[in-house]
N, C-alpha and C positions, 0 to 999 in steps of 0.2 A: 732695690734699693731707692729708687725714686718714690714708690709707693708709701716707703715707710719713714720718710725722712721730711719731717716739716717743723716748722720756727715751733719751742717749746711753747704750748699755751694752757697747760694744768695747772690748776690753781695748787691743787697737792705737793705739787713738785717744790714751788719755793716758801709753802710753809713749811715744811720736812727738810728744807737746807736750812733755814732757820734755825729750827728744831737743833739737827746736827751739829750746826753753829754752838748753840748752849751747850748741847752733851759735850764738846771737843773742848770748849773753855772751862767749864764747869767741871769736867770729868763726872758728871754725873746726871742721868735719865731724868727729866723735869716730871715732879707728881702733880704738878698743877696747873692750867693752863696759861699762866703768864703773862699772854700780851694781852690780853683786852683791859679796860679802864672797869669794866664795871664791876658789880661784886661774884661775877662768872671768872675770873681774875684766879679766885682760889678753889674753884671746882676739879677734880681729882680728873687727873689727864690719864686717858688709858694710852701708853706711849708703845701698842704693841710694833710699830714701824720703825722701831727706834734705830736698827741696820740700814733697811735702805735712807733714814736720816744723815745717817753718816757719809755714805755714799755720796747722797744727794751734796751735802755740803764740798765733800773732796771734787764732786763734779765741778761745782762753782769755780773751786781754783784753783784748777786746773785747765779748764775751758773757758772761753770766750761766750758769752752770754747766744752771739750766732753760731756758735757750730755747735750748740745743742743740738738743734733737730740735725745734724749729719750724726751726730754718736745716736739719737734715737734710729736712726735710719742701718747704722752700722749693726747694731741690736736687732735691727729687722731682719739681716743677713745671716745672722748668728743662728736666730731662731729658725728660719728657714733652713739653715744646712742641716742642724739637729732635727727636725722634721724630715727631712728627706732622707739623711742617712739611715735615722729609724725604720722609717717606709721602707726604704732598700734593704734593711736587715730582714724585716719583717717578709715580706714579699717573695723574699729567698732570690735577694739579689735583681728583681728589677728597674731597671735606669728611667724609663719612662714614667711608670707608674708611679715611682717614688717621687720622684721631678714635680708631677702631675699635682699627688696627694700633697705634696709642701705647700706649692703654689694656692691649691683651693684652701688651706687650712689658712694660712696667712690671708686670703681674704676674707675668714669667716674672722679673723680677732683683729683686722683692719682698724676697723670702727674705734678699736677702744687700746690700735697702740701708742700709747702717751709713755712719757717719763714720770711713772709712778709706779710704786710696791706691786700694783697687781700684773707688771709685765715680765718682774723675776718669777712668779708663782706659774708663770706656761713653761718656763725652762724646769722649775724645780717638779712641777706635773709630770712632761714628760719624762725627767730622770728619773722620778718616782716609778713611774709604770716599768720602765726599765729593768730599773734595780730588783722588783717583784716578778718579772720577768727571769731577770738570773738567777733568782732565788731555786724560781722552781728546776731554772736547770742544771744548777751544783750548788753544792751548800760549803760554802768556804766563809774561809774568816771576813774577807775582805767583800763578798757578796752579804753576810751577815750586818755590816756593818754600814753598808752603804743605805739602803732606806731608814734605817735608824740615825743616820749624822742626816740624813736629809731632813726629817721629820725633826729636829733639831735646829737646823739652819731655817726651816721653813715659819717655824716658831715667832724666831726673831725676825722675822721679816713682814709677816703678813697674816692678820687673821683668817685667812683662810685654810689655815695648818691645820686644821679643823679635818678637812676633807682625809686627811691622811689614815686618822683610824677608822673610817668608815672602807678604806681603797685595801688598807690589811685585814677588815673583817672578810672582807669581798672575797678576797686571796686564800684567805685563810680555811673560808667555807667550799669554796672551790678545790682546794688540795682533800679537804675532809672527802667529798663527795667520790674523787680520785681514787682513794686508798679504799672508802668503802666498795668501789665496783672492785677493784683488785681480791676483796676478802670476798665480793660476793660469788664471784666469776672460780673459785676455791686457786686461784693463783696464789703460790710458794712467794709470802710475802719477806721477803727478809729482814735482818733485824734492823737494819738500815731504816727500811722506810720506817720505822716505829720510831725510828729517833726522826725522822722528818716529820713524821707525823706530830710527834711531840714539840718539834719545835715551832711548826705552824700553827700549834694552839697559843705557845708564850707569844707571836711574833705580836700581834694585839698588843699585849701590855707593853713588851720592848718599846712599841714606838709610843706609845700613850705617854711612859716614862721620858722617855727623849724628847717630846714636847713641854716637858716641864721645865727643862734645861731653859730658863729664860730668867731675867731679874723680876718675873711677876708670879714664876710658878702657875700654880693650879688657879689663881685669878684671872689668868688670861683666858683659861676654858670655858669662867664665867661670863668675862664680858663677852666674848665669841660670840656662846650660847645665846648670852642673854639680851642684846643687842640684835643677831638676827631675830628672836619673836616678839618682845617689850615694847620695839621703838615706834611712837607713833608717827615721827617727825620722816624718816624714811620712807614712810607711802606717799611723802608728798616730794621727795626727790626719784626724779624720774626714772636713775639709773635701778632702784630697787623694786620699782614696780612691776608687778607680775604680766604675767601674758594676757592676764584676761583682763587688765587694766587697759583699753583703748588710748591713753597716753603712753604708752610703752612705745608704739608707733609710730611716735612722732621723731624716734631719734634715729639720727643723721648716720645715714650708712649699716643700720641694724638688720637688713633683708638678706644679707647671705648667713648669717647666723641663725637667724629663722628658717632658710632654706633648709642650713646641714639637722637643724633640730628635725625638720618634717622627715628627712633623709636618713638621720641616724632613729628616730620612732618604727621609721619602716623597714631598714634593718633587721632592727630585732625581733621586728612582728615576722617578720619573712624567713629570714634564716636562723628563728632561735632551736630549729631542732641541731642546727649546724656548728652553732655559736657555743664555746662553753661556758660555764656558766659565770667565771671571772667576768668574761668580755658582755656577755648580758649584764651580770652586776654593777660594772664600771658606765654602759653605757645608760641604765637605767639610774644610776646615781646624778647624773650630770643631767638628763634631760627632766629630772624631778628637781633640782637647781633652777635651770633657765627657766622651767615652769614656773618657780615659786619669784624669782627676781630679773628681769631680762639684763642686767650687767654677767649671770651667767653662760648666758650666749656667746660669750668671749672662748666660753671652752670647747662648743660645736663643731668647731673645726678641726681643732686637734684632735678628740674623740674620734671623728669622721676619719681622720689619718691615721690612727691607729688600729680600727677595727676594720677600715677597705682595704691596707696594706698587707694585711694577715690575713681576710677573706678572698681577694680577686688576684693576689700574687701569682697563685699556681696558673693561671690562665691567662697572664700575658708573660710569662718567664718560660716559653717553650724552647729556647734556645734558638732561632730563628732571629737571626740578625736583620735581613730582609726588613721582616714586619716591625724589628724593635726601632730601625729607620726611620721608618715610615711613622712610628709613632711620635720618635722626637720630633719629626719632619713638624706634624699635627700639631707638638705640644710650642714647640718652636714659634710657629705662624700666631696661635693662637695669644701665645706670652707676647709679641709684637702687639697683635693687636690692643693686646690688653694696655700696654703701655702706650698706646696712644691716645686710647680713652682719657689714662691717666695724665697724660699731655695735656689733655684739651680738658678735659671737665675736672681732675684733682684726683685724688684715691676716694675710699667710702666715706671720710670726714670732708670732702669739699677741697679738700688742701693742698697744698705743693710744696716742694722743699724750700719756697719762699714766702707763702702767703698761708697761713694758718686758718684764718675765715674762723676766728673764732670770737665769739659775743662776749667775753672776758678776756681775752688777751691785753694787755695795756698796750697802749699806741704810741712811739716815741713821744707824742706832745703829754700825753697822761703821765708817765713814767718821770718825763723831765719836773712838770710839773709836783708830780709828788717829792722828788729828789733835791728842788728848791730847800736847803738849809734855813733858810727863813720860815718855813714854813712847819708849823709846831703845833700841835694839841690831841685831843680828841676826835675821833671823827665817827660816822653812824655810817652804816657802808653795807652794803650788799652783801649776804649770804657767801655768793659764788667768789667775790673781789679780796676777803678778807686775806687769803694766804700771800697772792702777792702784796696786798698794802704792807702787810708786817715782813717781808720781804724789804721791801725798798724805803721802807719809812721808819719801822720799828726802831728805835725807842723814841722819835720824835713825833710820831703819828701811830696812836694806840687807835686798833679798831673794836668795835661793840661786838662783834661776830667773826668766826671763820670756818671755816668748812669740817671742824672737827664736830658734827653732832652728833657722837656717839660718845661726847664727853660733857657739851655743852648741854643735852639733855632736850627732852619734849615740851617742858613747861619753858623751859629759857628761849626754845627755837620758836612756837608759835607765839609768846608774847611779845619778840624780837618780829616776826613776821608781822605783827597785829598792829605796828605802832605807824606804818604809813597809811593806814586806813583808818585813824581815830587820831584825828589834828590835835585834838588835848590830851590826849597820851604821851603823843609825838612830843607836842611842845612842854610838855614838862622834864619828860626824858630828856630834851637837850639842855632844858636849864639846869636840873638837878646836876647832869655830868659834864656841862661847862661843854658842850657840843658844839666844837668851832668849824667842822668842815663835816660835807656830806661828801660819798661817792658813790653811785648808783648803776644799776645798768640799765638799758632801754627798757624794762618791761618795770622796773622798781621808780626809774625815773615817771612814766606814764602816771601811775600811782599818788606819783608826787607831786605832780601838775593838777590831779584835782583835790589839793590841798586848799582852804580857802586862802586869799589874797593875803590875810592874817599874819599865816603860817608862811607860805611860800616868800613874802617880800622879807623875812627876817634872815634869806639866804640867796646872796649872788654866784653867778657861775665865774667861775674859773678856767674850767677848759673841759672841750670837748671833744670826743670824734664820733659823736652819734650815735655810739654805741656805749659809751662811759661818759657818766657826767661828775664832774668835782666841782664841788659848791662852796665856799665859805659864810661860815654863818655868824651872827653877830650876837651879843650876851643878850639875854632877854630875861625877864623878871617871869618866876615861873605863876603859872596862869591859877 
């Protein structure tokens, strides 16, 4: 609970909350970006996270901002419980192993434990894998509906829903291999096994059709696959960088995920003859994702928990309770030491329940300045600050950009980023759009400081916490 509780500091949360409010009021999902004052306001918006947007709006109606961090902590406890219970069942009821694997999985995902749609995908992934395993054990109506229903729900929550199809294919191939071995060994194959084989061959299609049950249909698939391959801007955003990019290793708290990446790879290599095809395929799928983008390291601890509970469960569940008590005692001591480190140094984000330690979290001073009802107008803002600016100031204050890079596109993103490096373009921009305020992160403020005095003198500092800088600008003629 302590390690997963921290003040809400994720800008996507604030942005989606405001979008959820718009959906609730207008009873429709916005099809354009809406909030910016530039031509980008009419750009098409890929609202693939519309369901979490409504949920986040509900959170803000039900909870005070100060309690959102504790809600995040409660979600962390639920995730730990789900992981541990799953590991307990897969390990043959080994309590010490399941609790240990649950804690390790939480360690691996802790660096991205924020109130954002991605958090819900961790629950979906675990539930989806469990549902596929249940299908192997028994082909029943409820077991058939579970993965199909999860695919539909996932598709309305987050773009990672596309993982449901390759996972279904992996399990189908595994089942076909199994039925093939049965036939090769000259075993009598009951008619029901032929029925099972026919069902597994149709499962990927059923999952794909379920994922189309969104307001966007096949367009959501086009968007998710297109953004994954075509966007250049995402290569400038650290969380999308591959493990071959040295900048990935600057992400705070990423190293447990990297450790699990190496361990999962080693398990596949060493135990390849012992593991089933579906376990190897699932591991390789998520290893490839993590190598392609460091944000997917968040899944590595969960995959380790999934595989290790099955692989090592028999060795720990020997029926010797004395040995089990010793393992539980060791686990308790290790957990206590970990909590002491969390108390002293914070979690994997260097955060604690009362200190987010974020470079983009609005301080009370910045928030108060933005909520001043006399402050109105267009704002030139850093990419990372657009979401909370929209939440706290829109429509009084309108942003130049926010974190929906998938909808803004490469051309707009790179053009916007270039403005702080080209004084003439910047001055033309603030004149054309009547920009009255600047809201900059520390790195962007440092770039701003290199502007000529003739440009810097156009704006005066209103508020700062030395991480975020809020300026007011006076009108100027276009150069």
